[in-house]
N, C-alpha and C positions, 0 to 999 in steps of 0.2 A: 494436389487436388485435381479431381478429374473434371472434363468439361461440363458433364451433367450436374456435378456439385456447384460449379460456378453458375450454371444457369437457375439452380435453386436458389442461390443466394440472391441473384437479380431478381427472380421472382418475388422472393421475400421482401426486398427493398420496395418493389412496385406495390407489393400487397399494403405494406405499412403506409406508403404514401396514400394509397386509394383509401385506407381505413381512416387516416388522419382527414383527409377531405371530406369523406362523409361524416365523421364526427363534428367538424366544424358546421356542416349542415344541419346538425340535430339528430344525427342516427348514431350517437356515441354507444348507448348501451348495446345496441345490437353488434357493433363492431370491436367492443373492448376486448374479447378472448382474441381474436384475429390480430389485432394490434399488439396486444401482450406478448403474443407468439413472434410476429414480426419483429417487434424492437429488440426481443432477446436475441434474434439470429444477427439482425443487423448490427446492433451493437457489438456483439462479440465477434462478428464475422465466421459464424459457423456455418457449415453445410449442412444440406439437408439430411445427410447419411446419419448425423447425430440424432435428428428427432425420430428416424427409423429405428434406430439401435434402441432408445429408450422405450419405444411403444412396442416392442418386443415382449417386455415383461409386464405382468398385470399391476395396474396402478395400486390396489390394495396392497399387493406384497411390497412395491416399492414404499408406499407411505409407512406401513409397519417397520421397514428397515431403517427408514429416515428416524422415526421415534427411538427405535432402539439405539441407534448410534447417538442422537442427541442425549439420551441417559447414561451411556456407557463412556462417552468420551468427555473427559474434565478439562479438556483444552480451553483456554481462555479463563480459568477460574482464579489466577493469581491476582491478589488485590494489594494495594499499598496504602499509604496514608494520602487521603483525598485532599484536593485543592481546587481553587478557582483562580482563573485569571480573565481579564477582561479585554478584548480586542479594540481597537480604536473606534469602531462603530458600535461598542457597548456589547458585543457578542460574548456570552459567557462560555469560556473553554475550560474544560474540566481537564485535570491532570492527577496523576498518583505518584507519590515519591516512595522508592524503596531504599532504606538507608543502609549505611554500612554497619555489620555487626561489630561490637567492641573488639573482639580478638582480631578481626581482620583490620580494624583501624590501628590498633596498636602495632601491628606488622607492618603498615604502611608508613608510619611516621618518620623513619630515619631517610626513606626515599624521597619524600614529599619535601623535607627539609633541604635535601641536597637540590632538588629540581627547582623549588620556588622560593628559597632563602628566607623562609619565616619560621618563627619559633613554632607557632601553632596555627598552619596554614589550613583554609579550608579544603575539604576533600574535592578531589575531581569528580564531577558529576557528568554521567553519561546522559544525553537527551535524545530519546528516541521519537522519530516521526514516521507515522505510518502512510501507507498508499491510498489510492482512490478507491472508495467503495469498501474500505478495510476500516479498522480502528486499532486503537493501542494494543489488543490482544494478539495481533498477528506477530508480534514479538514473542509469544508464549515461551518457546524453547530458550530462546536467549535469555529472557528474563528469569527464568527456572534456574538457569545455569550460573548467571552472575548475581543472583539474588543473596544479600548479605556480603558479597565481594566488594562491591562497589556502589556508591550512591548512583542511583538512576531516576530518571524523570521519564514517564510514560504519559502522553498526553493524546487527546482525541482532536482531530482537526474539526473546524467548524461543520456544523451540521452531520457529523459522523459521530458514532459511539455515544458517550455520555455527555458530549458537548451540546450546546444549544444550537438550534437553527440560527443560520447567520442573519443578522439583523439586517443588513444591506439588501440581502436577498429576499428575505421576507417582507420587508418594508417597501423597499425601492424596486424590486425585481430586479436588481443588478446581477449580472454573471459574477462568478467567482474569478479572481485573477491570482496567478502564482506570486504576484508582489503582495497581494493581500494577505496570502499565507504565511509569507516571510514576516510580515508585521505582526501576524498571530503568534508566530515562533518567538519573535522578541518578547511579546506580553508575557507568554509561558516563561521564558527565562528570567524576565523582571521579577515575576511572582514566585517561581520556585527555585531560581539559582541566583540570588541577587549578588553573590560574590563566589570567587574561586574559578579555578579553571574547568573548561568544558570540553566534552568530546561530544561531537554532533554525529548521530547515525540517522541515515534517511534511507527508505525504501521506496522507489519509484516517485509518486507524487511527494513524497517526504524528503527524497532527495532533491527535488526541484525546490521545496521549501527551505532547505539548508542552502541551496545557492542563491535563492531570493533574499534570504537574510544576509548573506555575506555581499551581495550587491548594495543592500541598503543600508547596513551598518558594517563597514568595513574595519572601523575602530574596535567594534566589539570582537570581531574574528582576531584582530591584531593584538588586542590586549588581553583575551581571556579563552580563546579557543585552542587547545593543544592538540587536537586529531579530529580526523573527519572519516566516516565510512559512508560511501555511495553504493547503495545497493540496488541492482536491477533499475536503474534510472536513465535520465538522459538531460543533456544541457540544451537540447533544441532539435530542431528539423523532425518533430513528431509527426508532421503531415505528410512525410514521406514513408512512414510505416505502413506495410501492405498486411499485416496480421495473417500472414500465411495465405492470401487470397490471390488469385490471378489479377492481372492489372484492370480489366474490365470489371471484375466484381468489387474490388475495392475502390474505383472510380465511381461506381453507381452508389455505393455505400456513402462516399463523402458528399456526393452529390445531395442526396436526401436526407440524410442522418440529423443535421442540425434542425431542419423543419419538423421532421417527425418528433424527435426529442421535445422541442418547444410545445407542440400540441399536446404531447401526451403528458408532459409536466403539468400542463394547465387542467388536467383531469386526473390527477395524481391518485385519488381515492379509487376510482372506477379502474383505472389501470392496475393497480395493485391487486384487485381481486382476479383481474385476468392474469396477471404474472404468477399468483398463488396457483390458479388452476392449471398452470403449465409449469409447475415447479420441476417435473421430471426433464423437460427439455432443457431448461435452466441449469440443471445440475450437469447434464452432460456438456453444456457449453462451458460452464465454469471450470469443469476439470480439465477440459483441452487448453484452457488459456490461461490455467493456473499451474499445472504439473506437466513434467515430460516423463517421468519414471512411471513405470507399469505396476510397481509394488508399493505405491503410496497408501498408508493405512487409511482405510474407508472412514474411520473415525476423524482423521485429519482432514480428508477431502470433505466431509460433511462440515467440519468446523470452518474451513474457508467459503463454503456454500452459505452456512448461517451468516457470516460476516457480510457478504456481498449482498444476500437477500434482505439484510436489514436496511440497506441503503435506498430510501424512497426514490421513485422515479423523477422527482422534480428535483431532487438534489443531483442526481446522475445528470439532468439536462443544464443545472445551473454550472456545474463544472466542466462540461465538455469542451466550450470553446476556449478555455484556459490553455489547453494543452497544444492546440495549433498556433497560438500566440507566444508559447514559451520559449525564451532564447535567453539562457544565462551563461553563454560560453566564456563570456569576457569576465564574468564573476569568479570563473575558476582559479584565476591568478592570485585571488586572496588566500588561496590554500596551499599556494606554491611551497612555503617554507614549512609546512606541517607534516606530520606523518598522516598519510591518507591510504585508505583502503578502497579499492574499486572493484566489486564484486559482481558478477551477473551470471545467469544461466544461459548455455550456448543455445538452448531451444527455447528460449523466450520469445514469443511472438507479439508481446505487447510492447515491450522496450527492448528491442533486439540487442545482443551483446555487442555488435558493432558500435552502439552509442557509448557503452562502457569502454570500449577500446579507445574512441575518440577523446573521453574524459581523460583517460590515461595518458594518452599522446600529449595533451597539454599539461599534464603533471608528470613529468618524466621520472620523480621520485616516488611516485605513488606504487604500492603494491596492486598489481592486476591479477585477480582470480578469476578464471573462466572455468565454470562447473558444466562438464559435457552432458550430463543426464538430468538436466535441470531447465525449469521453465521459469514463470514470472514469479511465482512464491517460492523462491529458491531457499528461504529461511525456514519455512515449514517443510519443504521437500527433503532438504539436506541439512538439518540443523546442527549436526555434528560439525560439519565443515564450516559452516559460517560462524558459529560460535567458537570454533578454534581460530579462525582468522581474526574474528572480532577481539578474543582475549589477546593474541599478538598485537595487535593496534593498540589496546589498552595499556599494556606493558610498555609498549614504546612511547607513549603519551605520558607514562608515569602514574597512570590510573590505578594499576595493580603491579605488585613486584612480578618479575619475570618468571619466579617459581611458583605463583599462585596456581591453585588447582580450581579449575572450573568445571562442574559435572552436573549429573542429574537432569539433563536436558533430553534424554530418551532418545527414541527413533521413531521414524516414520515408516518403517517397513511393516509389511502387512502380518509379521509374526511377532512384533513387539507390543508390548502394553504402553499404554499412555505414560508420558514422562511427567 
């Protein structure tokens, strides 16, 4: 990144702080648009060049393109049998279950008997946990590929997707903690998978949730978990991530971002208006920090954009402190004797692949897969590769036979249709 871009980021940070101060003094409506732009730049760590690029195309044309992509891209349309779990603070957590088709069930019977020594064992259930500002639909391609082949649970983390607003956050104003998310995952497992073996799959914050579950409930992991996949995630030291920024820029962001987020979160309704008004800037930021490939299907990029846009600014603010506090390195020991997949994009600017390498270093038997041309949303950017490695993990864990065929997940290349 050039020095001028670094200066632009610092300028955006200063503008955000200035806007927040003026808002507190009563001038919020006049500064909402500015704050909306600034917080987008600061939160994502984007340079001013992104804004310039987006402004070279007419707004009306971009709006029409977004509407066309919304109607043409059926990503995220897969649905299962709905269910509800309740967190320890009463938060309603939404999940869906995809059951195994009868033909696939009979094909697995012999292998399950050999693995678990039961005449009629419960099927292996794969529980998918999504990342920050996403929802369960972020696993769209993997869900399409495994649908009917393996029993799967997809859930929305508190305040995301179809799950309810976190009670502790809405009632008490408490920030979210990764430990709380681990307890939420336990509530979902108790409701949706009361018995039988489990494979845990987590992306980014979802991987941290899986680690928190292991930390709090080691007996559950020892007795029931038969495999783990950690995708684009980290066991700690997230405060050292620079998001592709020079040192001066990232230090400025860290210094003011918590305060800016707190103020903006208190004026969520007005900020959302400013955020919508600057949708084109956000689209450029989201693409930069989600994908690394140049040929990602525009409908997939728009799909990711819609998920991230749907996360309210106050929820963004509530979750932010949790990542700097996250450290579950010691919890990884609970996965030492299990089949583990650790996968990351080499060009991930959010949770750099070095963090996945560090996880794999503590789990020497784990399979480490680094995808060269991939960013943070690797499961959307390279679905074939992620699904293949996940299918291999499921075979090693006994969830599917080694010869099982998983397909139908499509491609994200610009020349392919939706999967």
